[in-house]
C-alpha positions in Angstrom: 56.9 -132.0 15.4 58.3 -128.8 15.8 56.3 -127.7 18.9 57.6 -131.1 21.0 60.1 -129.7 23.5 60.3 -132.7 25.0 59.6 -136.2 23.1 60.2 -139.7 25.1 59.1 -142.8 23.4 59.8 -146.5 25.6 62.1 -144.6 28.0 63.8 -147.4 30.5 66.0 -146.7 33.3 67.7 -149.5 35.4 70.4 -149.6 38.1 72.5 -152.6 39.1 72.2 -152.4 43.1 74.7 -155.3 44.2 72.5 -158.5 42.5 69.7 -156.6 42.4 68.3 -155.0 39.0 66.1 -151.9 39.7 63.5 -150.6 37.4 63.4 -146.8 38.1 61.4 -145.9 34.7 59.9 -148.7 33.0 59.1 -147.4 29.1 58.1 -144.2 29.4 55.9 -142.3 26.9 56.0 -139.1 27.0 55.0 -135.5 25.5 55.9 -131.9 26.4 55.0 -129.5 24.1 57.0 -125.7 23.9 55.6 -123.6 26.3 53.8 -125.6 28.3 53.9 -125.4 32.4 54.1 -129.1 33.4 54.3 -130.4 37.0 55.3 -133.7 37.9 54.3 -135.7 41.0 54.7 -139.3 42.0 55.3 -141.0 45.5 59.0 -141.8 46.7 60.4 -144.3 44.9 58.0 -143.7 42.1 61.1 -143.2 39.2 60.1 -139.1 39.8 63.4 -138.1 40.3 65.1 -140.5 37.9 62.8 -138.9 35.3 63.6 -135.9 36.4 67.7 -136.3 36.0 67.0 -137.9 32.4 64.9 -134.3 31.6 67.6 -133.0 32.7 70.2 -134.4 30.7 71.6 -135.2 34.4 71.4 -139.2 33.8 71.3 -141.3 30.2 68.2 -143.9 30.1 69.0 -147.4 29.4 66.8 -148.1 26.6 64.5 -145.9 24.6 64.4 -142.6 22.7 64.2 -138.8 24.1 64.4 -136.1 22.0 64.7 -132.6 23.5 64.2 -129.4 21.6 64.9 -131.3 18.2 68.1 -133.2 19.9 68.3 -136.5 20.2 70.0 -136.9 23.7 70.0 -140.5 24.7 73.1 -141.4 23.2 75.4 -138.4 24.1 78.5 -138.4 25.8 79.2 -136.7 29.2 80.7 -133.5 27.2 78.0 -133.3 24.9 75.2 -133.7 27.8 77.0 -130.7 29.6 76.6 -128.1 26.6 72.9 -129.8 26.3 72.6 -128.5 30.2 74.3 -125.2 30.1 72.7 -124.3 26.6 69.1 -125.5 26.9 68.1 -126.0 30.5 67.5 -123.8 33.5 68.1 -125.6 36.8 66.1 -124.2 39.9 66.7 -126.7 42.9 65.1 -126.9 46.9 68.2 -125.8 48.2 69.2 -122.8 46.0 72.7 -123.6 45.6 74.3 -120.4 45.3 77.8 -119.6 46.3 77.8 -118.3 49.7 80.6 -115.6 49.3 79.5 -113.8 45.8 76.9 -111.5 44.9 73.6 -112.2 43.4 74.8 -110.7 40.3 78.2 -113.0 40.6 76.2 -116.3 41.0 73.8 -115.3 38.1 76.6 -114.6 35.9 78.2 -118.3 36.5 76.5 -119.9 33.5 77.6 -117.3 31.7 81.3 -117.9 32.5 80.9 -121.5 31.6 79.7 -120.4 28.1 82.8 -118.3 27.7 80.3 -115.1 27.1 82.4 -112.1 27.3 82.0 -110.2 30.4 80.5 -107.1 29.5 77.5 -109.0 27.9 77.5 -111.2 30.6 77.1 -108.3 33.5 74.7 -107.0 31.2 72.6 -110.1 31.1 72.7 -111.2 34.5 71.5 -107.6 35.4 68.6 -108.1 33.2 67.9 -111.5 34.9 67.8 -110.1 38.1 65.5 -107.3 37.3 63.4 -109.8 35.2 62.9 -111.4 39.1 62.1 -108.4 40.7 65.6 -108.3 42.5 67.3 -105.2 40.7 67.8 -103.4 43.8 69.4 -106.9 45.5 72.3 -107.3 42.8 75.0 -106.9 45.1 73.9 -108.6 48.0 75.2 -111.9 48.7 73.2 -114.7 49.8 73.5 -114.1 53.4 71.9 -110.8 53.4 69.2 -112.1 51.4 66.0 -113.6 52.3 65.0 -117.1 51.5 62.6 -115.9 49.0 65.0 -113.8 47.5 67.8 -116.5 47.3 65.4 -118.5 45.2 65.0 -115.7 42.7 68.4 -115.6 42.3 68.1 -119.0 41.6 65.7 -118.4 38.9 67.8 -115.6 37.3 70.5 -117.9 37.6 68.2 -120.2 35.8 67.0 -118.3 32.9 70.3 -115.8 31.9 70.8 -118.1 29.5 67.4 -118.0 27.8 67.3 -121.9 28.1 64.4 -123.4 26.4 63.5 -125.2 29.2 62.6 -124.2 33.2 63.6 -127.5 35.2 62.5 -126.9 39.0 62.7 -129.4 41.8 60.8 -128.8 44.6 61.3 -125.2 44.6 59.1 -124.0 47.3 60.3 -126.7 49.6 62.4 -124.6 51.6 60.2 -121.6 51.6 57.2 -120.6 53.8 53.7 -120.7 52.6 53.8 -116.5 51.7 57.1 -116.9 50.3 56.4 -120.3 48.2 53.3 -118.2 47.0 55.6 -115.5 45.6 57.9 -117.6 44.0 54.7 -119.8 42.1 53.5 -116.3 41.4 57.1 -115.6 39.1 56.7 -119.2 37.6 53.1 -118.0 36.2 54.4 -114.6 35.1 57.6 -116.5 33.6 55.0 -119.1 31.8 53.0 -116.4 30.5 56.0 -114.6 28.6 56.8 -118.1 27.0 58.7 -119.7 29.4 58.6 -123.9 28.9 58.2 -125.0 32.9 58.5 -128.4 34.4 58.2 -128.5 38.2 58.5 -131.7 40.2 56.7 -131.5 43.6 55.1 -133.4 46.1 52.6 -131.3 47.1 49.2 -131.3 45.1 48.3 -127.4 45.6 52.1 -126.9 43.8 50.9 -129.1 41.4 47.7 -127.2 40.5 49.7 -124.1 39.9 50.8 -125.4 36.3 48.5 -126.4 33.6 48.8 -129.8 33.3 49.8 -133.1 35.8 51.9 -136.0 35.3 51.8 -138.7 37.7 54.5 -140.8 37.8 54.2 -144.9 40.0 56.7 -147.7 39.7 58.4 -146.2 37.0 55.2 -145.4 34.5 53.2 -142.6 33.8 49.8 -142.9 35.3 48.3 -139.4 34.0 49.3 -136.9 31.2 
């Protein structure tokens, strides 16, 4: 169906660890619709990180189907997956992952450089993304001149600049104090209200409850959707 952003059927991921076979995902069936705001929760070793890596096209399943935004991605090559990541997914990490000696604006421009967007257009798109996250007055500051919350906003702007189908956030408030974390969650709520699809991986119950729906994973299987 056209409204399904993510469709997983019988998804498995196994790893060879010496003589041992690790079953990280054991047959995941999952549907996430376009425009949804979903939290994924699970204890350490539950398969949460593996699921996130597969959703984000950073890893491929061993078995099963994964359709992202109408495109089957489970059997793509590394180059094809890289292209999907750059056009369809915006990543926000706990550690911000900003380049230290470049301005906020230059950090946000990075995905557009990979996408070969012309310079003038690139600059305009990056400026618009920073204004959208409330950092119009901090564009020319480097990360060390910004607070933790401002750095995470730069990371969100960078994730959104390509207008991806999905915003994928991994513990986005993990390195932030309570008040700053609240600001980032309010920003996510605002982004969701304007139509963005968001998947947030978190181990914090109160953070997960910010989403519309909580998906719990344990022992490589979905418990609740």
